Backbone as a chain_set.jsonl record, in Angstrom:
{"seq": "MNRVLTNLERWFADRNFVATDGFTVADILMAHVLSAGIKDEAFIAPYPAIASYRDRCLARPAWKRTIEAYCARVDSTGRHNG", "coords": {"N": [[-191.018, 88.669, -160.86], [-192.976, 89.834, -159.521], [-192.525, 89.769, -157.391], [-190.356, 91.741, -156.936], [-191.504, 94.076, -157.98], [-193.365, 93.791, -156.243], [-192.138, 94.424, -153.636], [-190.591, 96.77, -154.445], [-193.215, 98.784, -154.949], [-194.2, 98.395, -151.882], [-191.68, 100.056, -151.229], [-192.163, 102.705, -151.764], [-193.871, 103.475, -150.657], [-194.005, 105.58, -148.523], [-191.899, 106.867, -150.039], [-190.932, 109.499, -152.012], [-188.739, 109.329, -154.069], [-185.811, 107.151, -155.181], [-183.311, 107.095, -153.5], [-182.89, 109.588, -152.168], [-184.759, 112.394, -150.685], [-184.773, 114.026, -152.652], [-184.978, 113.826, -156.403], [-182.43, 111.758, -158.055], [-179.28, 110.478, -159.485], [-180.187, 107.716, -159.22], [-182.753, 107.906, -159.422], [-183.088, 108.15, -162.397], [-181.807, 105.998, -163.266], [-183.387, 104.172, -162.259], [-185.965, 104.883, -163.38], [-185.195, 104.531, -166.221], [-184.934, 101.644, -166.374], [-187.757, 100.854, -165.441], [-189.159, 102.289, -167.677], [-187.786, 101.459, -169.824], [-187.274, 98.599, -169.38], [-189.647, 97.128, -168.893], [-191.961, 96.585, -170.843], [-194.554, 95.745, -171.263], [-197.405, 97.253, -170.653], [-199.214, 96.04, -168.737], [-197.853, 94.408, -166.207], [-197.127, 96.793, -164.737], [-199.278, 97.702, -163.994], [-200.974, 96.977, -161.496], [-199.535, 97.668, -159.399], [-200.132, 100.719, -158.707], [-198.209, 102.749, -156.977], [-195.785, 102.442, -158.029], [-196.175, 102.626, -160.944], [-196.944, 105.575, -160.661], [-194.357, 106.888, -159.413], [-192.674, 106.228, -161.85], [-194.012, 107.754, -164.043], [-193.667, 110.447, -162.78], [-191.293, 110.556, -162.734], [-190.184, 110.426, -165.336], [-191.553, 112.809, -166.427], [-189.458, 114.996, -165.681], [-187.335, 117.266, -166.25], [-184.733, 116.891, -166.415], [-184.815, 114.355, -166.377], [-185.561, 114.213, -169.097], [-183.036, 115.655, -170.255], [-181.162, 113.684, -169.884], [-181.506, 111.424, -171.139], [-181.86, 112.112, -173.869], [-179.263, 113.068, -174.032], [-177.847, 110.795, -173.622], [-179.027, 109.218, -175.688], [-178.246, 110.525, -178.512], [-174.963, 110.4, -177.866], [-174.662, 107.658, -177.838], [-175.64, 107.261, -180.731], [-174.301, 108.76, -181.921], [-172.093, 106.987, -182.17], [-172.688, 104.687, -183.335], [-173.297, 102.244, -182.683], [-176.095, 102.057, -181.288], [-179.122, 101.364, -182.348], [-181.962, 102.231, -182.099]], "CA": [[-190.799, 89.86, -161.539], [-193.873, 90.345, -159.092], [-192.111, 89.954, -155.763], [-189.33, 92.562, -157.128], [-192.674, 95.206, -158.106], [-194.452, 94.68, -154.929], [-191.131, 94.86, -152.718], [-190.593, 98.207, -154.705], [-194.246, 99.316, -154.421], [-194.038, 99.036, -150.612], [-190.468, 101.08, -150.799], [-192.367, 103.95, -152.345], [-195.64, 103.93, -149.966], [-193.465, 106.835, -147.966], [-191.088, 107.782, -150.581], [-191.0, 109.845, -153.897], [-188.169, 108.96, -155.051], [-185.827, 105.962, -154.896], [-182.626, 107.206, -152.704], [-183.621, 110.538, -151.106], [-185.695, 112.937, -150.531], [-184.893, 114.189, -154.14], [-184.647, 113.487, -157.151], [-181.219, 112.048, -157.993], [-179.065, 109.439, -160.679], [-180.509, 106.536, -158.784], [-183.887, 108.068, -160.475], [-182.726, 108.146, -163.731], [-181.38, 104.607, -163.585], [-184.939, 103.277, -161.96], [-186.88, 104.964, -164.19], [-185.12, 103.617, -167.287], [-185.556, 100.305, -166.144], [-189.278, 100.595, -165.381], [-189.857, 102.564, -169.184], [-187.687, 100.566, -171.095], [-187.151, 97.421, -169.39], [-191.006, 96.528, -169.095], [-192.498, 96.703, -171.715], [-196.423, 95.642, -171.052], [-198.26, 98.243, -169.382], [-200.063, 95.151, -167.419], [-197.026, 94.513, -165.495], [-197.283, 97.399, -163.538], [-200.621, 97.944, -163.156], [-201.14, 96.573, -160.24], [-198.242, 98.688, -158.59], [-199.763, 102.323, -158.652], [-197.08, 103.639, -156.651], [-194.844, 102.481, -159.258], [-196.43, 103.75, -162.217], [-196.836, 107.061, -160.369], [-193.42, 107.531, -159.463], [-192.077, 106.088, -163.107], [-194.792, 108.724, -164.797], [-193.445, 111.587, -162.505], [-189.421, 110.736, -163.185], [-190.291, 110.665, -166.845], [-191.94, 114.087, -167.023], [-188.999, 115.847, -165.259], [-186.594, 117.896, -167.469], [-183.541, 116.315, -165.74], [-184.991, 112.874, -167.237], [-185.143, 114.314, -170.519], [-182.024, 115.868, -170.797], [-180.389, 112.749, -169.443], [-182.311, 110.658, -172.286], [-181.329, 112.756, -175.499], [-177.468, 113.37, -174.252], [-177.302, 109.612, -173.913], [-179.478, 108.733, -177.417], [-177.038, 111.409, -179.118], [-174.083, 109.862, -177.593], [-174.682, 106.447, -178.406], [-176.091, 106.981, -181.841], [-173.068, 109.278, -182.778], [-171.084, 105.938, -182.068], [-173.184, 104.032, -184.538], [-173.5, 101.485, -181.403], [-177.293, 102.447, -181.032], [-180.109, 101.106, -183.592], [-182.9, 102.905, -181.745]], "C": [[-192.013, 90.433, -160.304], [-193.551, 90.338, -157.608], [-191.578, 91.341, -156.073], [-190.706, 93.753, -157.072], [-193.216, 95.227, -156.692], [-193.15, 94.433, -153.546], [-190.897, 96.428, -153.21], [-192.101, 99.051, -154.834], [-194.228, 99.419, -153.181], [-192.749, 100.387, -150.63], [-191.173, 102.61, -151.256], [-194.005, 104.414, -151.395], [-194.873, 105.333, -149.042], [-192.239, 107.409, -148.808], [-191.336, 108.423, -151.803], [-189.94, 109.446, -154.497], [-187.234, 107.461, -154.285], [-184.385, 106.264, -153.425], [-182.55, 108.214, -151.307], [-184.684, 111.111, -151.041], [-186.065, 113.79, -152.068], [-184.631, 113.601, -155.363], [-182.897, 113.276, -158.118], [-180.901, 110.727, -159.546], [-179.673, 108.432, -160.446], [-182.186, 106.603, -159.512], [-184.169, 107.738, -161.525], [-182.605, 106.713, -164.156], [-182.864, 103.664, -163.498], [-185.956, 103.67, -163.006], [-187.033, 104.334, -165.852], [-185.728, 102.509, -167.648], [-186.841, 100.054, -166.234], [-189.916, 101.345, -166.452], [-189.281, 101.702, -169.942], [-187.855, 99.092, -170.413], [-188.624, 96.375, -168.923], [-191.621, 97.332, -169.606], [-194.151, 96.947, -171.898], [-196.808, 96.154, -169.657], [-199.011, 97.335, -168.255], [-199.471, 94.503, -166.561], [-197.221, 95.378, -164.501], [-198.257, 98.202, -163.165], [-201.128, 97.866, -161.821], [-200.609, 97.264, -159.304], [-198.888, 99.974, -158.78], [-198.383, 103.183, -158.272], [-195.701, 103.526, -157.488], [-194.893, 103.496, -160.237], [-196.384, 105.39, -161.608], [-195.067, 107.537, -160.017], [-192.855, 107.238, -160.916], [-192.694, 107.243, -163.958], [-194.191, 110.381, -164.299], [-191.687, 111.523, -162.772], [-189.517, 110.939, -164.864], [-190.62, 112.002, -167.526], [-190.811, 114.967, -166.232], [-187.841, 116.123, -166.529], [-185.22, 117.168, -166.92], [-183.439, 115.039, -166.384], [-184.745, 113.179, -168.613], [-184.242, 114.753, -171.162], [-181.134, 114.613, -170.883], [-180.303, 111.806, -170.921], [-181.586, 111.001, -173.642], [-180.172, 113.008, -175.176], [-177.267, 111.946, -174.619], [-177.541, 108.934, -175.377], [-178.197, 109.491, -178.29], [-175.751, 110.709, -178.89], [-174.106, 108.481, -178.412], [-174.93, 106.441, -179.783], [-174.912, 107.478, -182.698], [-171.938, 107.884, -183.047], [-171.367, 105.042, -183.12], [-173.714, 102.627, -183.533], [-175.096, 101.365, -181.105], [-178.52, 101.936, -182.413], [-181.895, 101.534, -183.166], [-183.593, 102.522, -180.617]], "O": [[-191.931, 91.652, -160.153], [-194.272, 90.86, -156.757], [-192.223, 92.254, -155.556], [-190.849, 94.302, -155.979], [-193.48, 96.242, -156.047], [-193.623, 94.269, -152.422], [-191.024, 97.303, -152.353], [-191.897, 100.264, -154.787], [-194.232, 100.608, -152.864], [-192.941, 101.484, -150.104], [-190.524, 103.622, -150.994], [-194.834, 105.316, -151.52], [-195.671, 106.271, -149.064], [-191.6, 108.35, -148.336], [-191.992, 107.821, -152.653], [-190.136, 109.13, -155.67], [-187.622, 106.836, -153.298], [-184.544, 105.613, -152.393], [-182.325, 107.979, -150.12], [-185.702, 110.475, -151.314], [-187.177, 114.092, -152.501], [-183.862, 112.645, -155.26], [-182.297, 114.199, -158.668], [-181.737, 110.255, -160.316], [-179.932, 107.849, -161.499], [-182.738, 105.624, -160.015], [-185.202, 107.145, -161.838], [-183.149, 106.254, -165.161], [-183.304, 102.823, -164.281], [-186.733, 102.831, -163.46], [-187.997, 103.925, -166.5], [-186.532, 102.224, -168.535], [-187.235, 99.158, -166.98], [-191.145, 101.279, -166.462], [-189.964, 101.085, -170.759], [-188.663, 98.367, -170.994], [-188.587, 95.167, -168.69], [-191.906, 98.469, -169.231], [-194.781, 97.87, -172.415], [-196.707, 95.867, -168.464], [-199.343, 97.753, -167.146], [-200.223, 93.823, -165.863], [-197.482, 94.937, -163.381], [-198.252, 99.113, -162.336], [-201.666, 98.793, -161.216], [-201.278, 97.488, -158.296], [-197.987, 100.721, -159.161], [-197.732, 103.967, -158.962], [-194.793, 104.356, -157.547], [-194.276, 104.537, -160.461], [-195.764, 106.269, -162.207], [-194.674, 108.612, -160.471], [-192.43, 108.31, -161.347], [-191.861, 107.794, -164.679], [-194.196, 111.339, -165.072], [-191.02, 112.537, -162.98], [-188.753, 111.717, -165.436], [-190.257, 112.369, -168.644], [-191.356, 116.052, -166.027], [-187.583, 115.374, -167.472], [-184.691, 116.967, -168.013], [-182.4, 114.582, -166.86], [-183.9, 112.583, -169.281], [-184.182, 114.574, -172.378], [-180.405, 114.472, -171.865], [-179.294, 111.574, -171.587], [-180.882, 110.24, -174.305], [-179.586, 113.323, -176.211], [-176.672, 111.666, -175.66], [-176.71, 108.336, -176.06], [-177.237, 108.807, -178.645], [-175.311, 110.312, -179.97], [-173.585, 108.348, -179.519], [-174.383, 105.465, -180.297], [-174.529, 106.984, -183.759], [-171.13, 107.841, -183.975], [-170.449, 104.602, -183.812], [-174.726, 102.067, -183.956], [-175.338, 100.292, -180.552], [-178.385, 102.524, -183.486], [-182.856, 101.175, -183.846], [-184.554, 103.185, -180.228]]}, "num_chains": 1, "name": "protein.A"}
């Protein structure tokens, strides 16, 4: 995991977002991985650019709308438990 996070940290050295200069679906997916997939903040702490990127993405209205729509859809099908 450290190798991947180190490479991602370098990727964000001169970028604000994953794929383009603007926020895209790629950022929604990456933010989801960084927020839901990594539960222990200690793993992200050595990577300030990744933590900043994640926090920036999660604060965006587009992220909030997307995750709310996803949760509503999954909850309505009975396939999601929390």
